[in-house]
DRENDREN-941690 format. One line per 3 residues: their letters; for each residue x, y, z of N, C-alpha, C. Coordinates in steps of 0.1 Angstrom, whole numbers, plus 5000, padded with zeros to 4 digits. Layout:
<atoms>
a	X/Y/Z/X/Y/Z/X/Y/Z  ...;
</atoms>
This chain:
<atoms>
mpl	7429/9324/0680/7417/9319/0673/7406/9320/0683  7395/9325/0680/7383/9326/0689/7377/9312/0691  7370/9311/0702/7363/9298/0705/7351/9297/0695;
pss	7347/9285/0692/7336/9283/0683/7323/9289/0687  7321/9291/0700/7308/9296/0704/7311/9307/0715  7303/9318/0714/7305/9329/0724/7301/9325/0738;
rfr	7294/9314/0740/7290/9310/0753/7302/9306/0762  7313/9303/0755/7325/9299/0763/7334/9311/0765  7330/9323/0761/7339/9334/0761/7345/9338/0775;
fvs	7337/9337/0785/7341/9342/0798/7343/9330/0808  7344/9318/0803/7345/9306/0811/7360/9304/0813  7365/9301/0825/7379/9298/0827/7382/9284/0821;
whc	7394/9281/0818/7398/9269/0811/7395/9256/0819  7395/9257/0832/7392/9245/0840/7377/9242/0842  7368/9252/0838/7354/9250/0839/7347/9246/0826;
lep	7354/9243/0816/7348/9239/0803/7341/9226/0805  7328/9225/0803/7321/9212/0804/7324/9204/0791  7322/9191/0791/7325/9183/0779/7318/9189/0767;
cdv	7325/9192/0757/7320/9198/0745/7329/9194/0733  7327/9200/0722/7334/9197/0710/7346/9207/0708  7350/9214/0719/7361/9223/0718/7374/9215/0720;
tgd	7383/9216/0710/7396/9209/0711/7407/9219/0716  7418/9213/0722/7428/9222/0727/7434/9232/0718  7435/9229/0705/7441/9238/0695/7431/9250/0692;
qlt	7419/9249/0697/7410/9260/0695/7410/9270/0707  7417/9267/0717/7419/9276/0729/7432/9285/0726  7431/9297/0731/7443/9306/0729/7454/9302/0738;
cpr	7452/9297/0750/7463/9293/0760/7459/9279/0766  7459/9269/0759/7456/9256/0765/7467/9251/0775  7463/9246/0786/7472/9241/0796/7472/9226/0797;
vre	7461/9220/0793/7459/9205/0794/7460/9200/0780  7469/9190/0778/7470/9185/0765/7471/9170/0766  7466/9163/0757/7466/9148/0758/7478/9144/0750;
gld	7487/9136/0757/7499/9131/0751/7495/9118/0743  7505/9109/0742/7503/9097/0735/7493/9088/0742  7495/9086/0755/7485/9078/0762/7484/9083/0777;
rye	7487/9096/0779/7487/9101/0793/7483/9116/0792  7479/9121/0803/7476/9135/0804/7487/9143/0811  7491/9154/0806/7501/9162/0811/7496/9176/0814;
lnl	7500/9182/0825/7495/9195/0829/7506/9203/0835  7507/9215/0830/7517/9225/0835/7510/9236/0842  7510/9237/0855/7504/9248/0862/7515/9256/0870;
syq	7526/9258/0864/7538/9265/0870/7536/9280/0869  7543/9287/0878/7544/9301/0879/7530/9308/0879  7521/9304/0888/7508/9309/0888/7506/9322/0897;
dlg	7517/9326/0904/7516/9338/0911/7504/9339/0921  7504/9329/0930/7493/9327/0939/7496/9335/0952  7494/9348/0952/7497/9357/0963/7486/9358/0973;
dpf	7474/9357/0969/7462/9359/0977/7457/9345/0983  7453/9344/0995/7448/9331/1000/7436/9326/0992  7428/9335/0987/7417/9331/0978/7422/9323/0966;
qqe	7433/9328/0960/7438/9322/0948/7444/9308/0952  7450/9307/0963/7456/9294/0967/7445/9284/0970  7434/9288/0977/7423/9279/0979/7417/9274/0966;
nfi	7415/9283/0957/7409/9278/0944/7419/9269/0936  7432/9272/0938/7442/9264/0931/7441/9250/0937  7441/9249/0950/7440/9236/0957/7427/9229/0952;
ril	7416/9236/0951/7403/9230/0947/7405/9224/0932  7412/9232/0924/7414/9227/0910/7423/9214/0911  7433/9214/0919/7442/9202/0920/7435/9190/0925;
rrl	7425/9192/0933/7417/9180/0938/7409/9174/0927  7407/9181/0917/7399/9175/0905/7407/9168/0895  7420/9168/0897/7430/9162/0887/7432/9147/0890;
irv	7422/9139/0888/7424/9125/0892/7430/9117/0880  7430/9123/0868/7436/9116/0857/7449/9120/0852  7454/9131/0858/7467/9136/0854/7479/9127/0857;
ekl	7488/9125/0848/7499/9116/0850/7512/9123/0851  7513/9135/0845/7525/9143/0847/7521/9157/0850  7526/9162/0862/7521/9175/0867/7533/9183/0871;
qli	7533/9196/0865/7544/9205/0868/7538/9217/0877  7543/9218/0889/7538/9229/0898/7550/9237/0903  7558/9242/0894/7570/9249/0897/7567/9263/0902;
dns	7574/9268/0913/7574/9282/0917/7559/9287/0919  7551/9280/0927/7538/9285/0930/7535/9289/0944  7546/9290/0952/7544/9293/0967/7535/9284/0974;
ltn	7534/9272/0970/7525/9262/0977/7531/9258/0990  7523/9257/1000/7527/9253/1014/7522/9240/1019  7510/9236/1014/7504/9224/1019/7495/9218/1009;
lss	7498/9206/1004/7490/9198/0994/7485/9185/1000  7485/9184/1013/7481/9171/1020/7466/9168/1017  7458/9177/1013/7443/9174/1011/7441/9170/0996;
vrl	7452/9169/0988/7451/9166/0974/7455/9151/0972  7447/9144/0964/7451/9131/0960/7452/9130/0945  7464/9125/0940/7467/9124/0926/7469/9109/0923;
prc	7458/9101/0921/7460/9087/0920/7468/9081/0908  7468/9089/0897/7475/9084/0885/7488/9091/0882  7491/9101/0890/7503/9109/0888/7516/9101/0889;
ril	7524/9100/0878/7536/9093/0878/7548/9102/0880  7547/9115/0875/7557/9125/0876/7552/9137/0882  7558/9142/0893/7553/9154/0899/7565/9163/0902;
nlh	7565/9175/0897/7575/9185/0899/7570/9196/0908  7575/9197/0920/7572/9207/0930/7584/9216/0933  7592/9218/0923/7604/9226/0924/7601/9241/0929;
rnh	7608/9246/0938/7608/9260/0943/7594/9264/0947  7589/9257/0958/7577/9261/0965/7580/9263/0979  7571/9263/0988/7573/9266/1003/7570/9254/1012;
lvc	7572/9242/1007/7569/9230/1015/7580/9229/1026  7576/9226/1038/7586/9225/1049/7587/9211/1055  7578/9202/1051/7579/9188/1055/7572/9179/1045;
lrq	7576/9166/1045/7571/9157/1035/7556/9153/1038  7551/9156/1050/7537/9153/1053/7528/9163/1045  7533/9173/1040/7525/9183/1032/7524/9179/1017;
lpk	7529/9168/1014/7528/9163/1000/7514/9158/0997  7509/9158/0985/7497/9151/0982/7498/9136/0983  7487/9129/0983/7487/9114/0983/7491/9110/0969;
lpa	7502/9102/0967/7507/9099/0954/7510/9084/0953  7499/9076/0952/7501/9061/0951/7509/9056/0939  7510/9063/0928/7516/9058/0916/7528/9066/0912;
veh	7533/9075/0921/7544/9084/0917/7557/9076/0914  7564/9079/0903/7577/9073/0900/7588/9083/0901  7586/9095/0898/7596/9106/0898/7590/9118/0905;
lcl	7597/9122/0916/7592/9133/0924/7604/9143/0926  7601/9156/0922/7611/9166/0924/7606/9176/0934  7614/9177/0945/7610/9187/0956/7622/9196/0959;
sen	7630/9199/0949/7642/9207/0951/7638/9222/0954  7646/9228/0961/7645/9242/0965/7632/9245/0972  7629/9237/0982/7618/9240/0991/7624/9242/1005;
aig	7617/9241/1016/7623/9243/1029/7621/9230/1037  7623/9219/1031/7621/9206/1038/7632/9204/1048  7629/9203/1061/7639/9202/1071/7641/9188/1077;
slg	7632/9179/1075/7633/9166/1081/7627/9155/1071  7631/9143/1074/7626/9132/1066/7613/9126/1071  7607/9132/1081/7594/9127/1087/7584/9127/1076;
glg	7576/9116/1075/7566/9115/1064/7571/9108/1052  7584/9105/1051/7590/9098/1039/7584/9084/1038  7581/9078/1049/7576/9064/1048/7563/9063/1041;
alg	7555/9074/1039/7543/9074/1032/7545/9071/1017  7557/9074/1012/7561/9071/0998/7566/9057/0996  7567/9050/1007/7573/9036/1007/7565/9026/0998;
nsp	7552/9028/0998/7544/9019/0990/7542/9022/0976  7547/9034/0972/7546/9039/0958/7558/9033/0950  7557/9033/0937/7568/9028/0929/7579/9038/0926;
lrs	7581/9047/0936/7591/9058/0934/7605/9053/0931  7610/9058/0919/7623/9054/0915/7633/9066/0916  7628/9078/0915/7637/9090/0915/7631/9101/0924;
lnl	7639/9106/0933/7636/9116/0942/7646/9127/0942  7642/9140/0941/7651/9151/0941/7648/9160/0953  7657/9161/0963/7655/9170/0974/7667/9180/0975;
trn	7674/9183/0964/7685/9192/0964/7680/9206/0969  7689/9213/0975/7687/9226/0981/7676/9227/0991  7675/9217/0999/7666/9216/1010/7675/9215/1023;
pvt	7671/9220/1034/7679/9218/1046/7681/9204/1050  7672/9195/1047/7673/9181/1051/7685/9174/1045  7690/9179/1034/7702/9173/1028/7715/9175/1036;
ftq	7714/9183/1046/7726/9185/1055/7726/9176/1067  7716/9168/1069/7715/9159/1080/7725/9148/1079  7730/9142/1090/7739/9131/1090/7733/9119/1083;
dyr	7740/9112/1075/7736/9100/1068/7723/9102/1061  7721/9114/1055/7709/9117/1047/7706/9107/1037  7716/9104/1028/7713/9095/1017/7710/9081/1022;
acv	7717/9076/1032/7714/9063/1037/7701/9062/1043  7696/9072/1050/7683/9072/1057/7672/9072/1046  7674/9080/1035/7664/9080/1025/7663/9066/1018;
fsc	7674/9060/1015/7674/9047/1008/7669/9036/1018  7671/9038/1031/7665/9028/1040/7650/9029/1041  7645/9041/1040/7630/9043/1040/7624/9039/1027;
lpk	7631/9041/1016/7626/9038/1003/7635/9028/0995  7634/9016/0999/7643/9006/0993/7642/9004/0978  7631/9008/0971/7629/9007/0957/7635/9019/0950;
lev	7639/9029/0957/7644/9041/0951/7658/9038/0944  7659/9044/0932/7671/9041/0924/7680/9053/0923  7674/9066/0923/7682/9078/0921/7677/9088/0931;
ldg	7687/9094/0938/7684/9104/0948/7692/9117/0945  7686/9128/0943/7692/9140/0939/7701/9139/0926  7696/9131/0917/7703/9130/0904/7715/9120/0905;
ipk	7717/9114/0916/7728/9105/0918/7723/9091/0920  7727/9081/0912/7722/9067/0914/7726/9062/0928  7719/9052/0932/7721/9045/0945/7735/9039/0945;
lpe	7743/9043/0955/7757/9038/0956/7758/9028/0968  7768/9019/0967/7770/9009/0978/7771/9016/0992  7777/9028/0993/7779/9034/1006/7766/9041/1011;
dil	7756/9041/1002/7743/9046/1006/7734/9037/1015  7740/9025/1017/7732/9015/1026/7738/9016/1040  7729/9019/1049/7733/9020/1063/7737/9007/1069;
ptr	7748/9006/1076/7751/8994/1084/7741/8992/1095  7739/8980/1099/7729/8977/1109/7731/8986/1122  7743/8988/1126/7746/8995/1138/7742/9010/1137;
lqf	7741/9015/1125/7738/9029/1123/7723/9031/1121  7716/9020/1118/7701/9021/1116/7694/9024/1129  7700/9018/1140/7695/9020/1153/7706/9026/1162;
pet	7709/9039/1161/7721/9044/1168/7719/9045/1183  7730/9043/1190/7729/9044/1204/7731/9059/1207  7728/9063/1219/7730/9077/1223/7745/9079/1223;
trm	7749/9090/1218/7763/9094/1216/7766/9108/1219  7778/9112/1222/7781/9126/1225/7789/9132/1213  7789/9125/1202/7796/9130/1191/7789/9142/1184;
cni	7797/9151/1179/7791/9163/1173/7797/9164/1159  7789/9166/1149/7794/9168/1135/7795/9183/1132  7806/9187/1127/7808/9201/1123/7809/9202/1108;
l	7800/9209/1102/7801/9210/1087/7809/9222/1083;
</atoms>
């Protein structure tokens, strides 16, 4: 269905100024208003050129009202300059993030999916400690092979209820002696 006015013909979807155009009048709407929240799916954007990635980050910085954001398989490497103050659900499945410090600022996040990235350490996990995070998915990341991985995550995020799709278990709580390990010569072979 064509837009009501030809002045919008060559304008990209994120540049539409406030007007009387509704989402069902666009041929490929990506932003839709739910019951009481905003949802946005920007997955599979094929951001191969640095120029595309810069513009994509610029667009993400403007999403201050989004509550559910899907950014699956976008080859994203660093979102630390982005702030998503209302985002409750963020899906960053299959990107190129290597550490948790590259995440956007997420003060309201409740569910965070970081599966199939290249996250190798838990450094920066404490930044999520003040958020109401209930569910975190880090499956298929190198960090999941570290010793006492689940216990370390739950000690950094005491409000967390589910890690990698598995609810918090009694054995996920580190004993006091393991929270501050002494130097040891023990080697783990996986």
